[in-house]
C-alpha positions in Angstrom: 3.3 16.8 -0.1 5.1 14.1 0.8 6.9 16.0 4.0 3.8 16.7 5.1 2.8 13.0 4.9 5.8 11.8 6.5 5.7 14.3 9.5 2.0 13.4 10.1 2.4 9.2 9.2 5.4 8.3 9.7 8.6 7.3 7.3 7.1 4.4 5.6 3.5 6.6 4.3 5.4 8.1 1.6 6.7 4.7 0.0 3.0 3.5 0.5 1.1 6.2 -1.0 3.7 6.1 -4.1 3.1 2.4 -4.2 -0.7 2.8 -4.3 -0.5 5.5 -7.1 1.8 2.4 -9.2 -0.3 0.3 -8.3 -3.8 2.1 -9.6 -2.0 3.3 -12.7 -0.5 -0.6 -13.5 -4.1 -1.6 -13.3 -5.6 1.2 -15.1 -3.1 0.6 -17.9 -3.7 -2.8 -17.7 -7.9 -2.5 -18.2 -7.0 -0.2 -20.9 -4.9 -2.8 -22.5 -7.6 -5.3 -22.1 -10.5 -2.9 -23.8 -8.8 -2.1 -26.4 -7.8 -6.0 -27.2 -3.8 -5.3 -26.9 -3.6 -8.6 -24.8 -3.9 -12.2 -25.8 -6.4 -14.4 -24.5 -4.2 -16.3 -22.0 -1.5 -13.6 -21.4 -1.3 -12.4 -18.2 1.4 -9.9 -17.5 0.0 -8.5 -14.5 0.9 -11.7 -12.7 4.5 -10.1 -12.7 3.3 -6.9 -11.8 0.1 -6.4 -9.3 1.0 -9.7 -7.5 4.0 -9.0 -6.3 3.0 -5.1 -5.5 0.0 -6.8 -2.8 2.6 -8.5 -1.1 5.0 -5.7 -1.0 2.1 -2.9 0.2 1.3 -5.3 2.7 5.0 -5.8 3.8 5.3 -2.1 3.8 2.4 -1.3 5.6 3.5 -4.1 8.4 6.8 -1.9 8.4 5.1 1.1 9.1 2.7 -0.4 11.7 5.8 -1.9 13.7 7.4 1.8 13.2 4.4 3.1 14.8 4.2 1.1 17.4 8.0 1.9 18.6 7.6 5.7 18.4 3.9 4.9 20.1 6.2 3.0 23.3 8.4 5.8 23.4 5.8 8.1 24.8 5.9 5.7 28.1 9.4 6.0 28.3 10.0 9.5 31.1 6.2 9.6 32.2 3.5 9.8 29.2 3.7 11.9 26.2 0.5 11.5 24.7 1.1 13.5 21.4 4.1 10.7 20.7 1.3 8.2 21.9 -1.4 9.4 19.4 1.0 10.0 16.7 2.6 6.3 16.7 -0.7 4.8 16.9 -1.8 7.0 13.9 1.1 6.2 12.1 1.0 2.6 12.8 -2.6 2.1 11.8 -2.7 4.5 9.0 0.3 2.5 7.0 -1.8 -0.6 8.0 -4.8 0.3 6.3 -3.5 1.7 3.2 -1.4 -1.7 2.8 -3.7 -3.4 3.1 -6.7 -1.7 0.7 -3.6 -1.4 -1.8 -3.1 -5.0 -1.5 -7.0 -5.9 -1.9 -6.5 -3.6 -5.1 -4.1 -4.9 -6.8 -5.1 -8.8 -6.0 -8.9 -8.1 -6.8 -7.3 -6.5 -10.2 -5.4 -9.1 -10.8 -8.0 -12.4 -10.5 -10.6 -9.4 -12.5 -8.1 -9.5 -15.4 -7.6 -12.9 -15.3 -11.0 -13.7 -15.4 -11.7 -11.3 -18.2 -8.6 -11.9 -20.3 -9.8 -15.7 -20.7 
């Protein structure tokens, strides 16, 4: 499965997917701990994990974009290779989109947990 993701969406897609899954898992674990009242009021352990993951997700998305655009512009070297251009642009937009969504989930989750745990 990971090989298929890399082939279709570029080398930065697999780390992006793994980071997205890890972010959702951490958010779910923190919400469960809050639900079970295992967190003390004012205790915010997610700030050390979710907030950095939000920044990392965007950065990997941007790296994937740069990589995708390099591939896409390589399709113009010797004539027009439409497959290469489309593949590069697809990888660029896919990694950017997943990075932004992952970052939003991590940031909004961190904010919601901070509000709930006051």
